[in-house]
N, C-alpha and C positions, 0 to 999 in steps of 0.2 A: 846494469850499467851504474857507472860511478856517478853519484850525485855529491856537489858540494853541498855541505851543511852550515847552517848558522846554529850554533850552540851556545847562544847566550841570549839574554833579555834585552831589547831595545824598546824604545818608545817610538810610537807613531802617532803623532799629534799628542793627544793626552790619552791615548790607549797604549796599554801594554800589550807587547808582541809575544805570543805563546810559541814555542818550540814544541811541535807535534812530531812523534816520531812512531813509525810502524816497524815491523821486523825486517822490512824490503828497503824502504826508502824514507826520506825525511823532507820535512818543509817548514816553512816559517809562515805563520798567519797572524794578521792583526786581531785584537780582541772584537769578539761579537760575530766572527764568520759561521756561517750557517753549517749545521751538519758535521757528521764524522769525516775527517780528512782521509780515513783509510778504508772505510766502507761506504760503497755506493753503487748505485746504477746510473749512469750519465748517458743522457741523450745529446749527441753531438752533432750540429748540422753543418755541412760543407757547402758553401755558397757557389761554388765553381766546380763540380764534379766532373769528371771526364776519365777517359783511358789513360791519360797521361799523368794525372795527379791523384786519383782515387787510389791506387796501389801504394803510393807514398804514404798517405794517411793512414792506411791499412797495417802498412808495415810498422810505422811510429806506434800505433796504437797496440799492436802486437808487444811490441817492447815495453810500453807503458804497463800493460795487464800483467806482462811477466814480472815487472819488478814490482807491481802494486796489486797481488792476487786479491785483495779485497774490493777492487773497484773495476767494474765492467762498463766498457764504452760500446755504445750503439751508434755506430756512425750511419749518418743519411746524407746521401749526396743529393744535392738540389742543382738543376740546371741554371746556370748563370743568369740566364735572360728573364727567369721567374723568380729568382731567390726573394728578392726585395718584397714582391707580394706574396710569397708564401710565409715570410715571417710575420707579416701585417696580419694574414688570415689566421695563423696560429694564435697571435696575441688576441684577436677578436675572438677566438673560440676556447680560449683559456687553455691552449695546448702548446705553447712556448717551449722550447728545448731546454735542457740545464745550461748549454752554452753552444756558441755556434760562431762561426766566421761570417763577420758582417763588414762590408767595404765602408770606409770612412764615408764615401760618396752618398750614402744613405742611412750613416748612423744617427745623424740629428734628430731625425722624426722619432727614433727610438728613445732617444733621451728625453725628448718633449713628452712622450707617452709615459715617462717614468718606468719603462719596460726593462731597463738595464742598470747594473751597479758600477758605481765608479770603482776602478781597479788601483786607485792611487795609494791606498793605504797596503794593498797586497803588493804593489810592486816596490814600496819603500820597506817592506817587512823582508823581502825576498833576498837571499843571498846573492842572487843574479843582478841587482838593481843597478850596480856600477856598470854592469857589462851591456845594457840597453843603449842605443845610440840615443843621445839625450834630446839631439836636434829632431829626430822622427818622432820621437814621444811628444815634444812640443808641438810638432805639427799636428800630430793625432789630436792632442787636446784642442788645438784651434778648431778642427774640423768639427769636433763635438759640441762646439759652443765657448770653448776657451777656459773653462775653469777647472774642468777635472778629465781623468783619463777613462773614458768609458769602453775602449778598446784597445788591447795591446798588438801593436803591429808585428808581424814576423817576417815580413819580406819588404823590400823597397824596389820598385819596378821602374827606375827612372826613364825619363824619354831619352832617346837615343838616335843618332844620325846613322843609318847602316848605308854602307857603301860597297860598290863593285871594286874591291881591292886590285883586280886584275884591269879593268878599265883606266883606273886611276895610273898604274903602273906603266900601262900602253901610251898614256897621254902625258906621262913624265910631270905629272904633279901629286902635290901631297893633299891627304884628307884635309878639309877645311877646319881652321881653327877660329876663323873670325867670320862673321857673316859676309863680308865682301869677297871673302875667299869662296865662300858656299855659293854666293851668286855668278862669281867667275867660272867656278867648275861646272855649275848647272848648263851654263851657257856652250863652255868648251865641250863638255861631253855630248851634247845634242847633235845628232846627225839623222833628220827625219827622213832624208833619203833610205836611210839604212836601218829605218824602225828603231832607232836609239834616241832616248830622252834623258836629259840631265838629272831629273827629278819626278817624282810622283805626289803629287798635291791631294790631298785628302778633301773630296767634295760631298761624298754620300754621308751614309750613317756614321756616328763618332766623330765627325770631323772638328768640332768646335774646341773639343778639350786640347788636341794637339795644335790647334790654331791659337789658343790662348798660351800654351807653352812657348811656342814660336815668338808671339808678341811680348812677353816677357823677358825672354833670352836675348832677343835682339835689341830690346831698348834699354834694359836695366832698371825699368820700374819695379819696385820693391813690394807692392802691395795692391791689392784690388780695389782698397778704399782708403783715401787720405783726407784729412778734415771733413770727413763726414760724405764725401762724393766719391762716386766710382772714377778709376783713372783709365778705363778702357778707352775714352775717347779724348785723351790728351793727344796734342799735335804728334808727339812722337809715336804713339801708338796707331795714330791714323796713316801716317807715313809709312810704318812697318806692314800694315794691312794692304796699302795699295803695292808696296814694293812686291809683296808675297804673291797676291793675287795677279800681278802682272807676269809671273811664270807661266800661268796656265795656257794652255793650248800654243805656247812659244817653245818652252823647254819642258814641257810636261805633256803626256797624252790627253788627247781630246776627251776620251772616257772619264777622265779623272774627275769631272764634274758630279759624277753619280757614283763614284767608287769608293766603297768601305775598305775595311782591312783586308778580306779576302782577295780581292782584285788588286789592291796594292801589292800584297805578298806574292800573287801570281806574276805581276808585271815585273817586280824586281827579281824573283827566282827564274823567270822564264827569258830574261835577258833583253828586256826592253828599257829598264831604266837603271839610271846608275846611282841613284841615292833615295831613300826613304827615310822619313822621321815616324818611328815607332818606339814602344819601350822596349825593355829587355826581354820580356815575355816571347818576343817573336824569334829568339835565338835558335831554337829547334827546327822551326820553319826554313830559316836560313841555311842551317848546317845541312839539313836534308837536300835542299835545292841545289846549293853551291859550294858546300864545304868551305875549304880556306880560301875561296874566293870572296866570301862576304866578311867585311870589316866593319869595325864599329867605332865611332869616337862619340864624346859627349856632345850636346849641342854646343854650337859654336859661341864664342865670348861675344859680348856687346862692344861698342866701339871704345868703351872705358876699359877694356882688356879683362873685365870680371865676367863670371858666368852667373847667371840668375836663373834658379831652376824651380819652376813651377811643378811641384810634387805631383805624382799620380795619386789616385785613392789608395790607401793602405787597406789590404786585407787585415782584419783585425780579430783576435780572440776575444769573444763578448760573452760576459756571462749574464744570464737573465735573471731579473729580481724574483720571479716567480719560483725560481728552482729553491729546493729545500736541500740541496746538495752543494752550496757555494764553496764550502772548503774544498770538497774533493775535486769540484771544478777547477778551482784555481789551482790546486796541485797538478791536474792534467797540464792546464795552460803553462805552468812553469816548467813542467817537463818538455813541451812542445816548443819553448823558446830557450831552452838549454843549447849549449854551445854544440853537443852533439847533435841534437835533432835540427838545429838550423843550419848545420852544415850539411846534414844528409839531405834536407827537403831542398835547400837554396841552390847546391851545386847541381842537382838534378833538372832544376828547371833554369838555371842561368841566370839567378836573380840576387840581390843583396841581402845577407841576413841583418835583421835589426839588432841581433845580438853580435856585438863587435868582435868577441873573441872567437867567434866561428869564421870570421873572414880570413883567418890565417890557414883554414884547411888548403892544402896544397892544388887540389882540383882548381880553385878559383883563379890560380897564378896562370893557366891555360886559357882562360876566357878574357880575351882582348875587351869584350863588350862590359864584362863585369869591372874589370880593372879600370877602364876608362869612367866608367860611372863612380867607381869608388874614389878616384883621383879627383873627381869634381866634388864629391860630398866633403872629403878630408881637406881640400882645399880652404883655409881660414877665410878667405876672401869671397866665397861662394855664398851667395844669397839664397835661402829657400824662401819661396812664395807659397803659403797655403792657399788653396781655392776655399771660398766660403761656404763650403758645403752646408754649414749649420743653417743658413737662409733658407726659409720655406719652399721657395720656389725654384732654387738655383739649379737643381736637375733638371726640372721642365724646361727652364730657359735654356740651357746647354744642350739638352740632348734633342729637343724638340723645336723651340719657338726661333733658335737662331739659326737652325740648319738650312731652311729655305732661303733666309736672307744671305746666308755666306754662298749660296749657290748662285745667288742674283748678282753679288758682288763679281764671282767668277766670269760669269758670262756678260758683265758689263751692263746689267739693268739696275744697279744700285752702286752709289759710291759709297768708298770706304768710310767717308764721313758720316753719311747716314747710317751705314751699318753701325759705326761705332756708337753714335749718338742713341740708337735704339737700343742697343746692348746696355750701354751706361744706364740710361734711362729705367729698364728693366730691372737691373741691379739696385738701383738707388730706391726704387718702389719695393722690391723685395727687402732691403735693409730696413726701410721705414716700417714695414709690417713686423719684421723681427723685434724691432727695438719695441714697438708697441706691444707685442705679446710678452715680452720680458718686463715691461713695466718700467722702462729705464728714462 
């Protein structure tokens, strides 16, 4: 595989960049990178292994090892629901891998444990550094605490509004570009007597993240905190929650209060709902069930005509501090984020490459979901909102503590104001804890 090389010396901070070459491929490394970049046996953990994606990594590893005969990659696939715990168990036992895929949703604890290395100098020294999407890298930095890049994202999995193109055509309406149009479409396409609903609202496992994405998208609020306080209980946020929850059991199925991703996909693909909010990663599910009857647009604009996109957690290549082969590990990361590798992986899963040059691959032109997400990202007026994954309790708050509260809102047992106040208070306490730990 052809690799672009940097055959000159640059400066990374105060450190000189060394150009290291083998008979098969070349890379650029910052001064002090540990190990031989051309000879190593690396253990690589995948945090979301499965029959759809594992073969993609296996193929890319085969290509890398062919180009770099001195480096062997041991691939270890982890189930996504236990990957975070397995990383922590490995760290406790002194058996962390050389590198692995880590979601930015749980990267911050690894940073706090001093378990992973900063990749800033590696990225700056790379001949590919101008190819990486700067906005996504900045969002990944914020997820790790805001100062350094501890994981290099390789895909962006934006929130998307999936819709039944055939139902919209039958009704003579266009897919929504604003939230007023979204609510109108949900009402228009609901026919309970025929078992049809305009939308499926997620009330079960994993529901809070998409709820937050809707809240920021519909209000235009640009950050989780302003002036040291959470924005989640602002009046416009409360109004957005009330309006969204009012869809439940009117323009959505009653079962939605307990439904997670599998049930939502089944409802959408089975012909009972017209729209669902989920990320780009569900493309294959919709293609299998509906073919070209499934359409996709970016989440609607807010009333000011702008898009506010709260990012999904980024799966990121992370190098562990305990590795004695950091130079070779980076060489593999650089290969995996090259134009060719990025195009190969992302076009097969229907997501956005972080390497911008890979986005010109012809296959992406035939993916309306990717094109819609790219148009939103490329719009200079689009605002990216990064969730505060660095907070010590953020994952617990979102995944556990607020889930039951949201279900109470849906069934009318809790007001949107009380829900928002509780959410904001939990985030404020978590932020205070984070600041105290940082000694700020």
